[in-house]
SEMI-554766 format. One record per residue (C-alpha): residue in one letter; x, y, z. Coordinates in steps of 0.2 Angstrom, whole numbers, plus 5000, padded with zeros to 4 digits. Layout:
AXYZ ...
# end
This chain:
M500050005000 A501450125005 T502150114987 E500650154978 F500550344982 D501850474982 F501850564999 A503550555007 H505050644999 T506750635007 S507050805000 D505750885012 V506650815027 D508350875020 E507551055018 F506851045035 E508550995043 A509451135033 G508151255040 Y508351195057 K510251215056 A510051395049 F508851435063 K510051365076 N511551455069 G510551625069 Q510451625050 M508551615050 P507451725063 E506151635073 E504751725064 R505351645048 F505651475056 T503951465064 P502951455048 F504351355040 R504251215053 L502351225052 Q502451185034 M503251015039 G501950975052 V502951035067 Y501851135079 G502351235095 Q501551185111 R500851275126 Q502451225134 E504151295129 G505551195121 V504551055115 Q503551025099 M502050925092 V502450825077 R501050775065 A501050635052 K499850665038 L498850505034 P497550535019 G496050435023 G496950375039 C497750235030 M499350155036 T500249985036 A500749885051 A502549915048 Q502150105048 L501250095064 D502850005071 V503950155065 I502750285073 A502850185090 E504750185089 C504750375085 V503650405100 E504650295111 L506350375106 Y505850555104 A504150605112 G503850635131 Q505250765134 L505250885148 P504851065143 T506151195146 D504951325155 G504751225171 T502951195169 L503151005171 T504250925184 E503950745178 A504150685160 P502450675151 E501850505145 K502450445128 V500850425118 V500350415100 H498850525098 V497450505084 T496750675079 T494950715072 R495750735055 Q496450555054 D498150615057 I499350535070 Q500350655081 A501650645095 N501950785108 F503350845119 V504650815106 A506250925108 L506651025092 E508350945090 N507550775089 V506350825075 P507450795060 A507850615066 F505950585070 L505550645052 R506950535044 K506250385052 L504450425046 D505150465028 A506050295027 A504350215031 G503450315017 L502650435029 T502650625028 T502250765040 R502250895025 E500851015026 A499950925041 C499951105049 G500051275042 N499051365028 T498851215017 V497651075011 R497550985028 N497450795029 V496050735017 T494850625027 T493650485023 C492250375031 F492950265045 L492550105035 A492950175017 G493350035005 R492449905015 C490749975019 P489249885012 S488350045009 E489750124999 H489750164980 A491650174980 D493250154990 V493550334993 T495150315001 I495850304983 H495150474979 A495650544996 R497450494993 K497550544975 F496850714979 A498050734993 E499450674982 F499050794968 F498950954980 L500350904991 R501851024987 H500651104974 P501151294971 L499351344974 A499251254991 Q500751324999 Q500251495004 F498351495007 P497651635019 R497251495031 K497051305031 F495851215019 K494951055023 V494350915011 T493350755014 F492650605004 S491150505009 G490750335000 C488850365001 A487450485006 T487650425025 D489150545023 C490250485037 G491550595030 L490450745036 S490450855021 G489350985029 M490851055039 H492151055026 D492851175013 I492551035001 G491550875003 F491450744990 I490050614992 A490150464980 T488550424971 H487850354954 K486750454942 D485950374927 G487150224930 Q488750344929 P489850344945 G490350514952 F490150634966 Q488950764974 V490050914979 W489751024995 A490751174999 A491151315011 G490651225027 G491651265043 L491551265062 S492451365075 S491651515083 Q490451555069 P489951385062 M489151365044 G488451225035 A489151185018 L488251235001 L487751114988 L488951154974 E488751014961 D487350894961 F488450774951 I490150774944 E491050634935 E492550554945 S493750634933 E493250804938 M493750804956 F495450894953 V494651034943 V493351064956 G494651064970 E495751184961 A494351304956 L493851314974 M495651334980 R495851474968 M494351564976 H495151534994 F496751604988 K496051754980 Y494551804991 S494951745009 D495451885020 R497351885022 K497252045034 R495951975046 R496551795049 A495051745060 R493951775044 A495151695031 R494051535028 M492951485014 K491351505023 Y491651695024 V491951695006 A490251615004 Q489451745016 K490251885006 L489751824989 G488051744994 A487651574989 E487251614970 G488751734969 F489851594976 V489251464964 E489451594949 E491251634955 Y491651454956 K491151424938 K492251574932 Q493751504941 R493351324935 A493351394917 V495051464918 I495851304922 E494651174914 S495851144899 T497251104910 H496250954917 A495650894900 G496650724902 D496050684920 S495350514922 G494550404934 Y495250264945 A494750084942 E495550034959 A494150134968 N493049984964 W491450074960 R489949964965 T488049964969 P487749974988 T487149814996 A486749855014 A486649985027 M488250045036 P488549895048 F488549915067 S488949795081 D489049805100 S490649695099 G491449825087 V491749685074 V490749725059 D490549635042 Q491349715026 H490549705009 N491949585003 G491549445016 Q492849485028 S492749585045 A493349745052 I493849775070 L493449945077 L494449995092 N493850125105 L495450225110 F495150335125 R495450515120 G496350445104 D497850385114 M498950235112 T500550185120 P502050125109 D501749955115 Q499849965111 C500350025094 R501449865092 A499949765098 V498849835084 A500149795071 N500449625078 A498549585078 A498449645060 R499849525055 V498949375065 A497349425056 G498249415039 T498049595034 D499049755032 E497549875031 L497549995046 R496550155048 V496350285060 T494650375061 A494050555063 E493250495080 Q495050465086 G494850275084 M495750135075 V495150005062 I495949845057 A495149805040 D495149645030 V495149525044 A494749345040 T493249285050 D494149135057 K495549255063 V494549385072 E494649295089 A496549285088 A496749465084 L495549515098 A496549415111 I498149515106 L497249675108 A496449635124 E498149585132 A498749765127 G497249845136 L496349885119 T494449845117 S493249845102 E491649835112 Y490449975109 A491650065098 R490950225090 G489650235103 I489250355117 A490650285127 D491850345113 V492050525119 V493050635107 A494150765115 C495450895109 P497050925118 G496451075128 T497551145141 E498650995141 T499651055126 C498651175115 R499151355115 L497351415113 G496551295126 I495551375139 T494851225148 S495451045151 S494450955138 R495450795141 G495150805159 L493250825156 A493350675144 A494050575158 A492650625170 L491350585157 Q492050415152 P491350315167 M489650395166 M489550365147 A490150185149 D488650155160 L487450215146 K488350115131 Q487149965133 D485650085132 G484750055116 T484150235115 L485750325119 A487150195113 G487350285096 I487450465104 T489050565099 V489950655113 K491350785109 A492250905121 S493251055115 G494351155126 C493951325117 Q492751395104 H493851335089 S492951165089 C494451055086 A493450915094 R491950965083 H490651005097 H489551095084 I489150925076 A488950825092 D487350755099 L488050815115 G489550945113 F490551035126 H491451205122 G492651265135 M492551455140 A493051565155 K491651655165 K491751755181 V490751705196 A490851815212 G492251905204 Q493351755201 A493751665184 V492851495183 P493051365170 H491451335161 Y490751235147 Q489351285135 L488351135130 H487951105111 L486450985107 G485850895092 G487250935079 S487750845063 G489150865051 V488150775037 A487950875022 G486250975022 S485950935041 P485851065055 L487251115067 A487051095086 F485951215096 A487051315109 T486351315126 D486751385143 P488551375150 V488851275166 P490451265177 A491651135171 K491451035188 H489651025185 A489750985166 P489750795167 E488150785178 A487350925167 G487750815151 I486950665159 A485450765164 V485150815146 L485350635140 N484150575153 A482850705148 Y483050665130 K482750475133 T481250505144 G480550655134 R480750605116 S479350565104 G479550395095 D481250395086 E481450575088 S483350635086 V484150745098 H484050895086 A482150865084 W481950845102 V482851005106 S481951105093 R480351045101 I480651095119 G481551255114 K482851355123 E481751375138 G481551185140 V483451155139 S483751305151 E482651225164 I483551055163 L485251145165 A484651265179 P485151155194 F486951155187 K487251345186 A488651415197 D488151475214 A489251615222 G489351525238 E490251375230 V491451465219 E493051405229 G492551225223 L492351275205 I493951365202 Y494951205199 D494751125182 W494750945179 S496450865180 E497151035186 N497951065203 E498051255202 A496651375202 F495951415185 N496751555174 T497051585156 K498851645158 G499551495149 N498651545133 K499751595119 K499451655101 G498951495091 E500151455077 C498751395066 A497851555067 G499351675070 A500851615060 V500951645042 L502351655030 S502751835024 M501751915011 S503251894999 D503151705001 A501251704997 L501551814982 I502951704975 S501851554978 E500451634968 A501751684954 E502351504953 Y500551434952 E500051554938 L501751514929 M501251334930 I499551364923 A500351474909 R501551324904 A500051204903 H499051334892 T500651354881 D500851174879 A499051154873 M499351314862 F497951414871 W498951574869 A497751704875 E497451604892 A499351584893 A499651764891 T498451804904 A499151684917 L500951754913 R500351934916 R499651874933 S501251794937 V502251944933 I501252054943 S501351944958 T503251934956 A503352124956 R502252134971 A503452014980 F504852124976 L503852274983 V503552195000 P505252245008 F504952425002 G503252425012 E502252444997 A500652344994 P499652434981 E497752394980 E497752404961 D498752304949 G498952454938 E500052534951 V501252394953 F502552424939 G502652604942 L503052584961 L504252444957 A505252564945 V505352694958 N505752594973 A506952464966 A507852584954 A509552554962 D509352364962 Q510152324945 E509752134946 I507852164949 M507752304937 S508652204923 G507352064925 F505952184926 Q506352274910 T506652114901 V504952054907 Q504052214902 T504852214885 A504152034882 L502452084889 M502352224876 S503052124862 I501651994860 D500952004843 L499051964844 A499051904826 D500451784830 P500551764849 A501551604850 P503351674849 G502951814861 V502051714874 T503451584873 R504751724876 L503751794890 K503651624898 D505551604898 V506051774904 Q504651764918 T505351604923 D507051684926 W506351834935 L505351724947 A506851624950 L507751784956 A506251814968 E506351634974 K508151654978 R508051824986 F506651774998 A507151595001 A506751535019 V508351425020 P509951515015 E510851435000 T512151305004 S513751314994 E514351164983 S515751134995 E514551115010 E513450985001 T513850805005 E513950664992 D512750565003 N511450695002 V511550704983 A511450514982 E509950504994 S509050634984 A509450554967 D508650384973 D507050474978 A506050434962 V504250484961 L503050384950 L501750464938 D500550344930 L499950414914 S499050254907 G497750304895 V498250484894 A498450534876 C499550664868 P499850814872 M499050804889 N500250664895 F501650794891 V500750934900 K500450824915 T502250774916 K502850954915 I501551004929 K502250874940 L504050914937 T503651094940 T503251044958 M504850954960 A506651004965 V508051014953 G508950844953 S507350754957 Q506850594947 L505150564940 D504650394934 V503250404921 I502150264914 L501650294896 D500650194883 D501550124868 G501450214851 A501350404851 P501550434870 I503250344871 E503750414854 N503350594858 V503450634877 P505350584880 L505850684864 S504850834870 L505550824888 E507350824881 E506950974870 Q506451064886 G508151024893 Q507750874904 K508750714905 I507950544901 S509050424910 M508050264907 K506750194895 E506050024897 R504549924891 I503549854906 S502149764896 D501549734879 T500649904879 Q501650014891 W503350094895 K504150174909 I505350314908 R506450404921 V506550594920 E507950684929 K507450864932 T509050964927 G508251134928 N506751244926 I505351184914 
# end
């Protein structure tokens, strides 16, 4: 499985280590290093001197061997003491499953991060773009690929989507993060309603494809997604994704970070305006995706049964095998428990492991006669599958344990809730209820889409700050479904009893099969307030309420710091260079397809963005594009290198002959490539290393890091276009293996690449109808 998708690049780790050394040696300031490490999934904690390291797992997929490596990394490098004296004993070494199907480790010393990343890289795992202003981990249904109700194995689509946009120029410098999910059927376990893009697999008139939802989001101002496309073909998912990302890049607010999400773009444009703008952006790039195809390995099928459920946590797959669902308390596993899961998978004869968005784990493709043997290994390690994904499976964010933004101890609350919920797990009415606890308003535990959600906040009682939780009831992240009702806050110490009171009131007061949302709608805010009234803070008991769950000190918010997700962003020059790179990539694709007008437009956008990047150090950020060139000429007049490139680009812009645009556009593409390269050099995060400083080992290691691009069935000239676009995202010296069909593809593509200055180091026939070539990127293309 690990070899089928292109995620891990050793060059990423090389770059991070070089950046770390530059930071350590004082060559890179901290404000530059912070977003640099975020791009590699290395996130600062509430405590000083330690980091969180997050591995990006599209669809939550991993192998047993990869889980073993994660366990080894946590054992070797996690659980270090912070340098600020906040802890006197080393924290527990745990592997933590997140609500985005990532795996992360906390309390890692910065000097150990490169070694941590290298071990992950060797196992085919990457942390690249697991944090920062990027396309975050692409999620799926917990049983994707195995569920009887699914139309397709959407782990394939999630991983292909993640692969396409990982390191993609457009996705490096978003105003803020961007979240994508895939669901296998209308049950929508991927929760499309709360995502920037949600793809729901379906069939229409016998054709396989997706329904598309967009611009959903949670945090302090939750908004359900809009229906964007009732149906698209499978081959359209990249063009849909790129069109929406163009909107995010262009319209999301870079000045007010709290509003830099797609849901605010939808609010600003209105539903109709949002869809209209999407169509415009899609039209710009439609031709660059003309050769996109579907995926046979997604195994499109007709659903045969409903999503399976079992109190035992062992459910039937559509292929006759079983899946074991594990209930991980707060998403944590020790290294030994990780090894137990890996060993259980091996005993069960499978290598298919998944982590879920509910902080659980799935062992898929278990032979029926090997289930008991696997369960025995898990039980010995203290892991259980009983009542997984039910009311006892409480989801919690890190809260004040490690998060810079945490207000309350959500993990402490989860520990207090757990025994209460365990008593209810056999109750037929309540067993399927979802319970989620967030330590602040940002909803990392997704309290807005819980049947019973808790949102941490501070509130004064008798003049003293007291930790509180606002309850949220009856929410769903399913596309088209409502979000939760916000109710009255209660002190953190009373929150577990308040939650139980609400559940008991629902159980006894619901009508028929009424959902939590329908019940709350019927009894109204007054009815809920009446239930919660006994749990409100009394001034006379304030001394007993100022201690949060799992905390030994009186409640305060002094430990809160600026969150790196919301606050850290690469400089504006980096964002502009990223935009210029992306537009140049689009221009190259249009040029190859001989769409000269479209290419010229993209090149002009690239030139303007490059000029804007050069203006940043001069403190200039003109509102209008028409002001850019004049300001650059004035401010950079003394910089001969900038001005020489600028004049060359200007001349090329003005020399395009509309009657015969090909030569002029081609010339502009070449000179803009050179000018942009100068900007990239000037604003590089990592200082250049001289040739004498490079080691032969590094060169050899990079040279062996070949990437595979399968262009089976892609005809000329789109196979050449796709090869060029892929090479554009790769570093000089990288190697790309390309699978091409016999005939015109194998005859034309290698020659065209050599004409572009690239090296073809290998060409071999791999079947009667296909060839594989190896391309070494020797320079810009």
